[in-house]
C-alpha positions in Angstrom: 0.1 0.1 0.1 1.4 3.6 -0.6 1.9 5.8 1.8 2.9 9.4 2.3 6.6 9.1 2.1 9.1 11.8 1.2 12.3 10.3 1.9 14.7 11.5 -0.8 12.1 14.6 -1.9 13.0 18.1 -2.4 10.3 20.4 -1.5 10.5 24.3 -1.7 7.7 26.2 0.2 7.2 30.2 -0.2 6.0 32.1 2.7 7.8 29.5 4.8 8.2 31.7 7.6 5.0 31.2 9.6 1.3 29.8 9.2 0.3 27.5 7.0 3.6 27.7 5.0 5.9 26.7 8.5 3.3 24.1 9.1 3.6 22.5 5.7 7.8 22.8 6.4 7.7 20.8 9.3 5.0 18.2 7.9 7.6 17.5 5.0 10.2 17.6 6.8 8.5 14.8 9.2 8.0 12.6 6.1 11.4 12.6 5.0 12.1 15.5 2.5 14.7 17.8 2.6 13.0 21.5 2.8 13.7 24.8 1.1 12.2 27.5 3.3 11.7 30.7 1.1 10.4 33.7 3.4 11.3 37.4 3.0 11.1 38.0 6.9 14.6 36.6 7.5 13.7 35.9 11.6 10.5 34.0 10.6 12.2 32.2 8.0 14.9 31.1 10.4 12.4 30.3 13.1 11.1 27.6 10.8 14.7 26.4 10.0 15.5 26.0 13.7 12.2 23.9 14.1 12.8 21.8 10.9 16.4 20.8 12.4 15.3 20.2 15.7 13.0 18.1 14.8 15.6 15.9 12.7 15.0 17.5 9.2 17.3 18.7 6.8 16.6 22.1 5.2 17.8 25.6 4.3 16.3 29.3 4.1 16.3 31.5 1.2 15.2 35.3 1.6 13.3 36.3 -1.4 10.9 39.2 -2.2 8.0 37.0 -4.7 7.5 40.3 -6.5 10.8 40.3 -7.5 11.8 38.0 -10.7 15.4 37.8 -9.9 14.6 36.5 -6.2 12.3 33.6 -7.6 15.0 32.5 -10.3 17.6 32.6 -7.3 15.8 30.6 -5.0 15.0 27.9 -7.8 18.8 28.1 -8.2 20.0 27.7 -4.6 17.7 24.7 -4.3 19.2 23.0 -7.5 22.6 24.2 -6.2 22.1 22.8 -2.8 20.0 19.7 -3.4 20.2 18.8 -7.0 16.5 18.9 -7.8 13.2 20.4 -7.0 10.4 17.9 -6.6 7.7 19.7 -5.0 6.9 23.5 -5.1 4.6 25.0 -2.4 3.0 28.4 -3.9 2.0 29.4 -0.5 3.5 32.9 -0.2 0.5 36.0 -0.1 -0.9 38.9 1.0 -4.4 40.5 1.7 -3.6 43.6 1.0 -6.1 46.1 2.5 -9.5 46.1 3.6 -11.1 49.0 2.0 -14.2 49.6 -0.5 -13.5 49.3 -3.9 -13.8 52.9 -4.7 -11.4 53.7 -2.0 -8.4 51.0 -3.1 -5.1 52.1 -4.5 -3.9 50.8 -7.7 -0.3 50.9 -5.9 -1.9 48.4 -3.2 -3.7 46.7 -6.2 -0.6 46.1 -8.1 1.2 44.7 -5.1 -1.1 41.9 -4.0 -1.3 40.7 -7.9 2.2 41.0 -8.2 2.9 38.7 -5.0 -0.1 36.0 -5.2 -0.5 36.0 -8.9 3.3 36.7 -10.6 5.2 35.4 -7.9 3.0 32.0 -8.3 3.4 32.2 -11.8 6.8 32.6 -12.1 7.6 30.2 -9.2 6.0 27.7 -11.5 7.8 28.8 -14.8 11.0 28.3 -13.1 10.2 25.2 -11.5 8.7 23.4 -14.2 11.9 22.9 -16.4 13.9 20.8 -14.2 10.4 18.7 -13.3 9.7 18.0 -17.0 13.8 16.8 -17.1 12.8 14.5 -14.4 9.4 13.5 -15.7 8.0 13.8 -12.2 7.1 16.5 -9.8 3.8 18.5 -8.1 2.9 21.8 -7.4 0.4 23.3 -5.2 -1.0 26.7 -5.3 -2.5 28.0 -2.1 -5.4 29.8 -3.2 -8.5 30.5 -1.0 -12.4 30.0 -0.8 -12.2 33.9 -1.8 -11.4 32.3 -5.3 -14.8 31.3 -5.5 -17.2 33.9 -3.9 -17.1 37.9 -3.8 -15.3 39.0 -0.5 -16.5 42.8 0.2 -13.8 45.1 0.5 -11.0 42.6 -0.7 -11.1 43.2 -4.5 -7.0 42.6 -5.1 -7.1 39.4 -2.8 -10.1 38.2 -4.3 -9.1 39.0 -7.7 -5.6 37.3 -7.1 -6.9 34.0 -5.9 -9.6 33.9 -8.8 -6.6 34.0 -11.0 -4.6 31.5 -9.3 -7.0 28.9 -9.7 -7.3 29.8 -13.6 -3.7 29.2 -13.5 -3.8 26.1 -11.6 -5.9 24.7 -14.3 -3.8 25.7 -17.2 -0.7 24.7 -15.9 -2.2 21.3 -14.6 -3.0 20.7 -18.0 0.6 21.5 -19.6 2.4 19.5 -17.3 0.3 16.3 -16.7 1.8 15.1 -20.3 5.5 15.6 -18.3 4.4 13.6 -15.0 3.9 16.6 -13.1 0.9 17.5 -11.2 -0.6 20.9 -10.4 -3.2 21.7 -8.0 -4.4 24.1 -5.7 -6.1 24.2 -1.9 -8.6 26.7 -1.1 -8.5 27.5 2.8 -11.4 29.5 4.4 -10.4 31.3 7.6 -7.6 29.6 9.0 -5.8 30.8 12.8 -2.8 32.7 11.3 -1.7 36.3 11.6 -3.1 36.7 8.4 -6.7 36.3 9.8 -5.4 38.6 12.5 -4.9 41.4 10.1 -8.0 40.8 8.2 -10.0 40.7 11.5 -8.6 44.1 12.5 -9.5 45.4 9.0 -13.1 44.4 9.0 -13.4 45.8 12.3 -11.7 49.2 11.4 -8.7 48.5 13.7 -11.1 48.2 16.8 -9.8 45.5 19.1 -13.5 44.3 20.2 -14.7 44.9 16.9 -11.9 42.4 15.4 -12.9 40.0 18.3 -16.7 40.3 17.0 -15.4 39.6 13.7 -13.7 36.6 14.6 -16.6 35.2 16.3 -19.0 36.1 13.3 -16.3 34.2 10.9 -15.7 31.0 13.1 -19.7 30.7 13.4 -20.0 30.7 9.6 -18.9 27.5 9.2 -20.9 24.1 10.5 -17.7 23.3 12.4 -17.6 26.3 14.3 -14.3 27.1 14.1 -11.3 28.2 12.2 -9.0 25.6 10.1 -6.0 25.1 11.7 -2.4 25.6 9.6 -1.5 22.0 10.3 -5.1 20.5 8.5 -4.4 22.9 5.4 -1.0 21.2 5.4 -2.2 17.9 5.5 -4.0 18.7 2.0 -1.4 20.2 0.8 1.1 17.2 1.6 -1.5 14.7 0.2 -1.6 16.7 -3.1 2.4 17.0 -3.2 2.2 12.8 -2.3 2.5 9.7 -4.8 -0.8 9.2 -3.5 -2.5 12.1 -5.4 -1.0 11.1 -8.7 -3.9 11.7 -11.7 -5.1 14.8 -10.0 -4.6 17.0 -12.3 -5.6 20.8 -12.3 -8.2 20.7 -9.5 -9.0 23.0 -6.8 -9.7 21.5 -3.0 -11.5 23.6 -0.2 -10.5 23.2 2.9 -13.1 25.4 5.3 -15.1 23.1 7.5 -18.2 23.5 5.4 -18.6 27.4 5.1 -18.7 27.8 1.7 -21.9 25.5 1.4 -23.7 27.5 3.8 
């Protein structure tokens, strides 16, 4: 019987400094993968690196600004230089942008969100896929969002970026599958991370009590009555990156405790 086993696999996780990214790094390392942790925040990235190594894993940290093409090209090159190949790419990094009505949303912020969430993921795939094609194997998991299926008031750029990411996943999936590479997406709803603290505060206009109320309302929107944990999302991601998920192509998997259904 096949099992989740990443022995001798090399996995890159963008946004690996915290939240879903850190949980994914730790689970991949636990499964035997060599992990490349990519993040702009050195302190957070190095903390993940420390935790992976303390757990007995093999990893490196690469600082990168994923709005910059050269930084993306560099983390792929550092992966190849250090480990000789790339088997898994987790396009996890993202930014929610500002919580602001469309009519007040600045072009600068819109462009920044799209540069990270869409262009950053595109370039990650662009530079990783040739290596995967050459070895005739690989997996890419793009972290989208439930916002990729819905309209999310006051988050025009974030919603647009996640819709775009689902479209890219479909196209990349059908292009990559003939080469033995499987591209899919996970679509978390609300997850208990620092990003959600920022979103809760944004919905409440920065008011602390209002942020608590926003959290309670969001929790109650799911039949499970709670946020997902980063570890639960990571479980789905590593499944899609594993040999158990071959023949899954260009799909988008929602993990939100049923919120999108209600």
